[in-house]
MIDOSE-1310 file (N, C-alpha, C; in nm, 2 decimals, decimal comma, always signed):
residues 170
xxxx	+0,49/-0,23/-0,97/+0,40/-0,24/-1,08/+0,48/-0,20/-1,21; +0,46/-0,27/-1,31/+0,52/-0,24/-1,44/+0,46/-0,11/-1,50; +0,55/-0,03/-1,56/+0,50/+0,10/-1,61/+0,40/+0,07/-1,73; +0,41/-0,04/-1,79/+0,32/-0,08/-1,90/+0,18/-0,10/-1,85
xxxx	+0,16/-0,12/-1,73/+0,02/-0,14/-1,67/-0,05/-0,01/-1,65; +0,02/+0,10/-1,65/-0,05/+0,23/-1,63/-0,15/+0,26/-1,74; -0,11/+0,24/-1,87/-0,21/+0,26/-1,97/-0,33/+0,17/-1,95; -0,31/+0,05/-1,91/-0,42/-0,05/-1,89/-0,51/+0,00/-1,77
xxxx	-0,44/+0,05/-1,67/-0,52/+0,10/-1,55/-0,60/+0,22/-1,60; -0,54/+0,32/-1,67/-0,61/+0,44/-1,72/-0,73/+0,40/-1,81; -0,71/+0,30/-1,89/-0,82/+0,26/-1,98/-0,93/+0,20/-1,90; -0,90/+0,12/-1,80/-1,00/+0,06/-1,72/-1,08/+0,16/-1,64
xxxx	-1,00/+0,26/-1,58/-1,07/+0,37/-1,51/-1,15/+0,46/-1,60; -1,10/+0,48/-1,73/-1,18/+0,56/-1,83/-1,31/+0,50/-1,85; -1,33/+0,37/-1,85/-1,46/+0,31/-1,87/-1,55/+0,33/-1,75; -1,50/+0,35/-1,63/-1,58/+0,37/-1,51/-1,61/+0,52/-1,49
xxxx	-1,54/+0,61/-1,56/-1,55/+0,75/-1,54/-1,67/+0,81/-1,61; -1,74/+0,90/-1,55/-1,86/+0,97/-1,61/-1,81/+1,04/-1,74; -1,90/+1,05/-1,83/-1,87/+1,10/-1,97/-1,80/+1,24/-1,96; -1,85/+1,33/-1,88/-1,79/+1,46/-1,88/-1,65/+1,47/-1,81
xxxx	-1,60/+1,36/-1,76/-1,46/+1,36/-1,70/-1,37/+1,27/-1,78; -1,42/+1,20/-1,89/-1,33/+1,12/-1,97/-1,22/+1,19/-2,04; -1,25/+1,31/-2,07/-1,14/+1,39/-2,14/-1,02/+1,41/-2,05; -1,04/+1,42/-1,92/-0,93/+1,44/-1,83/-0,85/+1,31/-1,82
xxxx	-0,92/+1,19/-1,82/-0,85/+1,06/-1,81/-0,77/+1,04/-1,93; -0,82/+1,09/-2,05/-0,73/+1,08/-2,17/-0,61/+1,17/-2,16; -0,63/+1,29/-2,10/-0,52/+1,38/-2,07/-0,41/+1,31/-1,98; -0,46/+1,24/-1,88/-0,37/+1,17/-1,79/-0,27/+1,08/-1,86
xxxx	-0,32/+1,00/-1,95/-0,24/+0,91/-2,03/-0,14/+0,99/-2,12; -0,19/+1,09/-2,18/-0,10/+1,18/-2,26/+0,01/+1,24/-2,18; -0,02/+1,30/-2,07/+0,08/+1,36/-1,98/+0,18/+1,25/-1,92; +0,12/+1,14/-1,89/+0,20/+1,03/-1,83/+0,31/+0,99/-1,93
xxxx	+0,27/+0,96/-2,06/+0,36/+0,92/-2,16/+0,46/+1,02/-2,19; +0,43/+1,15/-2,18/+0,52/+1,25/-2,22/+0,60/+1,30/-2,09; +0,57/+1,24/-1,98/+0,64/+1,28/-1,85/+0,62/+1,43/-1,82; +0,50/+1,48/-1,84/+0,47/+1,62/-1,81/+0,40/+1,62/-1,67
xxxx	+0,48/+1,61/-1,57/+0,43/+1,59/-1,43/+0,35/+1,71/-1,38; +0,39/+1,83/-1,41/+0,32/+1,95/-1,36/+0,17/+1,95/-1,42; +0,17/+1,93/-1,55/+0,04/+1,93/-1,62/-0,05/+1,81/-1,57; +0,02/+1,70/-1,55/-0,06/+1,58/-1,50/-0,11/+1,61/-1,36
xxxx	-0,03/+1,67/-1,28/-0,08/+1,70/-1,14/-0,20/+1,80/-1,15; -0,19/+1,90/-1,23/-0,30/+2,00/-1,24/-0,43/+1,93/-1,29; -0,41/+1,84/-1,39/-0,53/+1,77/-1,44/-0,59/+1,68/-1,33; -0,51/+1,62/-1,25/-0,55/+1,53/-1,15/-0,63/+1,61/-1,04
xxxx	-0,57/+1,73/-1,01/-0,64/+1,82/-0,91/-0,78/+1,86/-0,96; -0,79/+1,89/-1,09/-0,92/+1,92/-1,15/-1,01/+1,81/-1,14; -0,96/+1,69/-1,17/-1,04/+1,57/-1,17/-1,09/+1,54/-1,03; -1,00/+1,55/-0,93/-1,04/+1,52/-0,79/-1,13/+1,62/-0,73
xxxx	-1,14/+1,74/-0,79/-1,23/+1,85/-0,74/-1,37/+1,82/-0,78; -1,39/+1,74/-0,89/-1,52/+1,71/-0,93/-1,59/+1,60/-0,84; -1,71/+1,63/-0,79/-1,77/+1,53/-0,70/-1,80/+1,40/-0,77; -1,81/+1,39/-0,90/-1,83/+1,26/-0,97/-1,71/+1,17/-0,96
xxxx	-1,59/+1,23/-0,93/-1,47/+1,14/-0,93/-1,45/+1,07/-0,80; -1,54/+1,10/-0,70/-1,52/+1,04/-0,56/-1,49/+0,89/-0,56; -1,56/+0,81/-0,63/-1,53/+0,66/-0,62/-1,40/+0,62/-0,68; -1,34/+0,71/-0,76/-1,22/+0,67/-0,83/-1,09/+0,73/-0,76
xxxx	-1,11/+0,82/-0,67/-1,00/+0,89/-0,61/-0,90/+0,80/-0,54; -0,94/+0,71/-0,46/-0,85/+0,62/-0,39/-0,78/+0,53/-0,49; -0,84/+0,46/-0,58/-0,76/+0,38/-0,68/-0,66/+0,46/-0,76; -0,70/+0,58/-0,80/-0,61/+0,67/-0,87/-0,49/+0,70/-0,79
xxxx	-0,51/+0,73/-0,66/-0,40/+0,77/-0,58/-0,31/+0,65/-0,56; -0,37/+0,54/-0,52/-0,28/+0,42/-0,48/-0,21/+0,36/-0,60; -0,28/+0,35/-0,72/-0,22/+0,28/-0,83/-0,14/+0,38/-0,92; -0,20/+0,50/-0,94/-0,14/+0,59/-1,04/-0,05/+0,69/-0,98
xxxx	-0,10/+0,77/-0,89/-0,03/+0,89/-0,84/+0,10/+0,85/-0,77; +0,09/+0,74/-0,69/+0,21/+0,70/-0,62/+0,33/+0,66/-0,71; +0,30/+0,63/-0,84/+0,40/+0,59/-0,94/+0,50/+0,71/-0,97; +0,45/+0,83/-0,96/+0,53/+0,95/-0,99/+0,53/+1,05/-0,88
xxxx	+0,49/+1,01/-0,76/+0,48/+1,10/-0,64/+0,60/+1,18/-0,61; +0,72/+1,12/-0,63/+0,84/+1,19/-0,60/+0,88/+1,30/-0,71; +0,81/+1,30/-0,82/+0,84/+1,39/-0,93/+0,75/+1,52/-0,92; +0,66/+1,53/-0,83/+0,57/+1,64/-0,83/+0,58/+1,72/-0,71
xxxx	+0,52/+1,84/-0,71/+0,51/+1,93/-0,59/+0,45/+1,85/-0,47; +0,52/+1,84/-0,37/+0,48/+1,76/-0,25/+0,35/+1,81/-0,18; +0,33/+1,94/-0,19/+0,21/+2,00/-0,13/+0,09/+1,96/-0,21; +0,10/+1,95/-0,34/-0,01/+1,91/-0,43/-0,03/+1,76/-0,41
xxxx	+0,07/+1,69/-0,39/+0,06/+1,54/-0,36/-0,03/+1,52/-0,24; +0,00/+1,60/-0,13/-0,08/+1,59/-0,01/-0,23/+1,63/-0,04; -0,24/+1,73/-0,12/-0,38/+1,78/-0,16/-0,46/+1,66/-0,22; -0,39/+1,59/-0,31/-0,45/+1,48/-0,38/-0,48/+1,37/-0,28
xxxx	-0,39/+1,34/-0,19/-0,40/+1,24/-0,09/-0,52/+1,27/+0,00; -0,53/+1,40/+0,04/-0,64/+1,43/+0,13/-0,78/+1,41/+0,07; -0,78/+1,44/-0,06/-0,91/+1,42/-0,14/-0,94/+1,27/-0,14; -0,83/+1,19/-0,16/-0,85/+1,04/-0,17/-0,89/+0,99/-0,03
xxxx	-0,83/+1,05/+0,08/-0,86/+1,00/+0,21/-1,00/+1,02/+0,25; -1,06/+1,12/+0,19/-1,21/+1,15/+0,22/-1,29/+1,03/+0,18; -1,24/+0,95/+0,09/-1,32/+0,83/+0,05/-1,30/+0,71/+0,13; -1,21/+0,72/+0,23/-1,19/+0,61/+0,32/-1,29/+0,63/+0,44
xxxx	-1,38/+0,53/+0,45/-1,49/+0,55/+0,55/-1,45/+0,52/+0,69; -1,37/+0,42/+0,71/-1,32/+0,39/+0,85/-1,22/+0,48/+0,90; -1,24/+0,54/+1,01/-1,14/+0,64/+1,07/-1,01/+0,58/+1,10; -1,00/+0,46/+1,14/-0,87/+0,39/+1,17/-0,79/+0,37/+1,04
xxxx	-0,86/+0,33/+0,93/-0,80/+0,31/+0,80/-0,75/+0,45/+0,75; -0,83/+0,55/+0,77/-0,80/+0,68/+0,72/-0,68/+0,73/+0,79; -0,67/+0,70/+0,92/-0,55/+0,75/+1,00/-0,42/+0,68/+0,95; -0,43/+0,55/+0,93/-0,31/+0,49/+0,88/-0,27/+0,53/+0,74
xxxx	-0,37/+0,56/+0,65/-0,35/+0,61/+0,52/-0,28/+0,75/+0,53; -0,33/+0,84/+0,61/-0,27/+0,97/+0,62/-0,14/+0,97/+0,69; -0,11/+0,88/+0,78/+0,02/+0,86/+0,84/+0,12/+0,82/+0,74; +0,08/+0,73/+0,64/+0,17/+0,69/+0,54/+0,20/+0,81/+0,44
xxxx	+0,10/+0,89/+0,42/+0,12/+1,01/+0,34/+0,22/+1,10/+0,40; +0,21/+1,13/+0,53/+0,30/+1,21/+0,61/+0,44/+1,16/+0,60; +0,46/+1,03/+0,62/+0,59/+0,97/+0,61/+0,65/+0,99/+0,47; +0,57/+0,98/+0,37/+0,61/+0,99/+0,23/+0,67/+1,13/+0,20
xxxx	+0,61/+1,24/+0,26/+0,65/+1,37/+0,23/+0,75/+1,43/+0,34; +0,79/+1,34/+0,43/+0,88/+1,39/+0,54/+1,03/+1,40/+0,49; +1,05/+1,51/+0,42/+1,19/+1,54/+0,36/+1,22/+1,68/+0,40; +1,35/+1,71/+0,40/+1,39/+1,85/+0,43/+1,33/+1,96/+0,35
xxxx	+1,31/+1,92/+0,22/+1,26/+2,03/+0,12/+1,11/+2,03/+0,11; +1,04/+1,95/+0,19/+0,89/+1,95/+0,18/+0,83/+1,95/+0,31; +0,88/+2,04/+0,40/+0,83/+2,05/+0,54/+0,69/+2,11/+0,54; +0,65/+2,19/+0,44/+0,52/+2,25/+0,44/+0,42/+2,14/+0,41
xxxx	+0,45/+2,05/+0,32/+0,37/+1,93/+0,29/+0,35/+1,84/+0,41; +0,46/+1,82/+0,48/+0,46/+1,74/+0,60/+0,36/+1,80/+0,71; +0,37/+1,93/+0,72/+0,28/+2,00/+0,82/+0,13/+1,98/+0,77; +0,11/+1,99/+0,64/-0,03/+1,98/+0,59/-0,08/+1,84/+0,61
xxxx	+0,00/+1,74/+0,59/-0,04/+1,60/+0,61/-0,05/+1,57/+0,76; +0,04/+1,62/+0,84/+0,03/+1,60/+0,99/-0,09/+1,66/+1,05; -0,13/+1,77/+1,00/-0,25/+1,84/+1,05/-0,37/+1,75/+1,02; -0,38/+1,69/+0,90/-0,48/+1,60/+0,87/-0,48/+1,47/+0,96
xxxx	-0,37/+1,43/+0,99/-0,35/+1,31/+1,09/-0,41/+1,36/+1,22; -0,38/+1,48/+1,27/-0,43/+1,52/+1,40/-0,58/+1,54/+1,40; -0,63/+1,58/+1,28/-0,78/+1,59/+1,27/-0,85/+1,45/+1,29; -0,79/+1,35/+1,23/-0,85/+1,22/+1,24/-0,83/+1,17/+1,39
xxxx	-0,72/+1,20/+1,45/-0,70/+1,16/+1,59/-0,81/+1,23/+1,68; -0,84/+1,35/+1,64/-0,95/+1,42/+1,72/-1,08/+1,35/+1,70; -1,11/+1,30/+1,58/-1,23/+1,22/+1,55/-1,23/+1,10/+1,63; -1,11/+1,04/+1,65/-1,10/+0,91/+1,72/-1,09/+0,93/+1,87
xxxx	-1,10/+1,06/+1,92/-1,09/+1,10/+2,06/-0,95/+1,08/+2,12; -0,85/+1,08/+2,04/-0,71/+1,07/+2,08/-0,66/+1,22/+2,10; -0,70/+1,29/+2,20/-0,67/+1,43/+2,22/-0,52/+1,45/+2,24; -0,46/+1,36/+2,32/-0,32/+1,37/+2,35/-0,23/+1,35/+2,22
xxxx	-0,27/+1,25/+2,13/-0,20/+1,24/+2,01/-0,22/+1,35/+1,91; -0,34/+1,41/+1,91/-0,37/+1,52/+1,83/-0,29/+1,64/+1,87; -0,28/+1,67/+2,00/-0,21/+1,78/+2,06/-0,06/+1,77/+2,02; -0,01/+1,65/+2,04/+0,14/+1,63/+2,02/+0,17/+1,66/+1,87
xxxx	+0,08/+1,61/+1,78/+0,10/+1,63/+1,64/+0,09/+1,78/+1,60; -0,01/+1,85/+1,66/-0,02/+1,99/+1,63/+0,10/+2,07/+1,69; +0,15/+2,03/+1,80/+0,27/+2,10/+1,86/+0,39/+2,08/+1,77; +0,41/+1,97/+1,72/+0,52/+1,94/+1,62/+0,50/+2,03/+1,50
xxxx	+0,38/+2,04/+1,45/+0,35/+2,12/+1,33/+0,38/+2,27/+1,36; +0,35/+2,31/+1,48/+0,37/+2,45/+1,52/+0,52/+2,48/+1,52; +0,60/+2,39/+1,57/+0,75/+2,41/+1,57/+0,80/+2,42/+1,43; +0,75/+2,34/+1,34/+0,80/+2,35/+1,20/+0,75/+2,48/+1,14
xxxx	+0,62/+2,52/+1,16/+0,57/+2,64/+1,10/+0,65/+2,76/+1,15; +0,69/+2,76/+1,28/+0,76/+2,88/+1,34/+0,90/+2,90/+1,27; +0,95/+2,79/+1,21/+1,08/+2,81/+1,14/+1,07/+2,86/+1,00; +0,95/+2,88/+0,95/+0,93/+2,92/+0,81/+0,92/+3,07/+0,80
xxxx	+0,97/+3,13/+0,69/+0,95/+3,27/+0,66/+0,81/+3,30/+0,61; +0,77/+3,21/+0,52/+0,64/+3,22/+0,46/+0,58/+3,08/+0,43; +0,45/+3,06/+0,44/+0,39/+2,93/+0,42/+0,26/+2,95/+0,34; +0,23/+2,85/+0,26/+0,11/+2,86/+0,18/-0,01/+2,88/+0,28
xxxx	-0,11/+2,96/+0,23/-0,22/+2,99/+0,32/-0,30/+2,87/+0,35; -0,31/+2,78/+0,26/-0,39/+2,65/+0,29/-0,33/+2,57/+0,40; -0,20/+2,58/+0,42/-0,13/+2,51/+0,52/-0,16/+2,58/+0,66; -0,14/+2,71/+0,66/-0,17/+2,78/+0,78/-0,32/+2,77/+0,82
xxxx	-0,41/+2,78/+0,72/-0,55/+2,77/+0,75/-0,58/+2,63/+0,81; -0,53/+2,53/+0,75/-0,55/+2,39/+0,80/-0,50/+2,38/+0,95; -0,38/+2,43/+0,97/-0,33/+2,42/+1,11/-0,41/+2,49/+1,21; -0,45/+2,62/+1,18/-0,53/+2,69/+1,28/-0,67/+2,64/+1,29
xxxx	-0,73/+2,58/+1,19/-0,86/+2,52/+1,19/-0,85/+2,40/+1,28; -0,75/+2,31/+1,26/-0,74/+2,19/+1,35/-0,71/+2,23/+1,49; -0,63/+2,33/+1,51/-0,61/+2,38/+1,65/-0,74/+2,43/+1,72; -0,82/+2,50/+1,64/-0,95/+2,55/+1,70/-1,04/+2,43/+1,73
xxxx	-1,04/+2,33/+1,64/-1,12/+2,21/+1,66/-1,07/+2,13/+1,79; -0,94/+2,13/+1,81/-0,88/+2,07/+1,93/-0,94/+2,13/+2,05; -0,93/+2,27/+2,06/-0,97/+2,34/+2,18/-1,13/+2,33/+2,19; -1,20/+2,32/+2,08/-1,34/+2,30/+2,09/-1,38/+2,17/+2,15
xx	-1,31/+2,06/+2,11/-1,33/+1,93/+2,16/-1,29/+1,92/+2,31; -1,18/+1,98/+2,34/-1,13/+1,97/+2,47/-1,22/+2,05/+2,56
């Protein structure tokens, strides 16, 4: 996608955005043009947390966020992706979406983001009744987590919650 199409995309989405969120969409364009990735990420997180943004999360993720995904905190990228994934109604589609997110963050310096995304994949596998696949994913996550000195609480919480869900289903 041509970078010139981003302002067009943001203008188009701005028209679809509820009035009280339009200020954030204007900020997106400002931060995009100035290459202020941290501020852009924080504004996107704020936008995604608002329930009114639900119909726009997936297009924003696929068209906009993926354009600068390698320039931002990978854990926050996964956070945005998980919010977007909630808008995918079909579990099989959600699974493939989350697997692509996990592949995107599978780097040496973003293992915490990989665990966060992989736990989400395991959760969907539980929903699809793929207990073996979910267990395998959770075991891989546990190996990675054991190698860390410290981990974000949200990552640990997601891991233990998914583990508890696995044992509850089993």
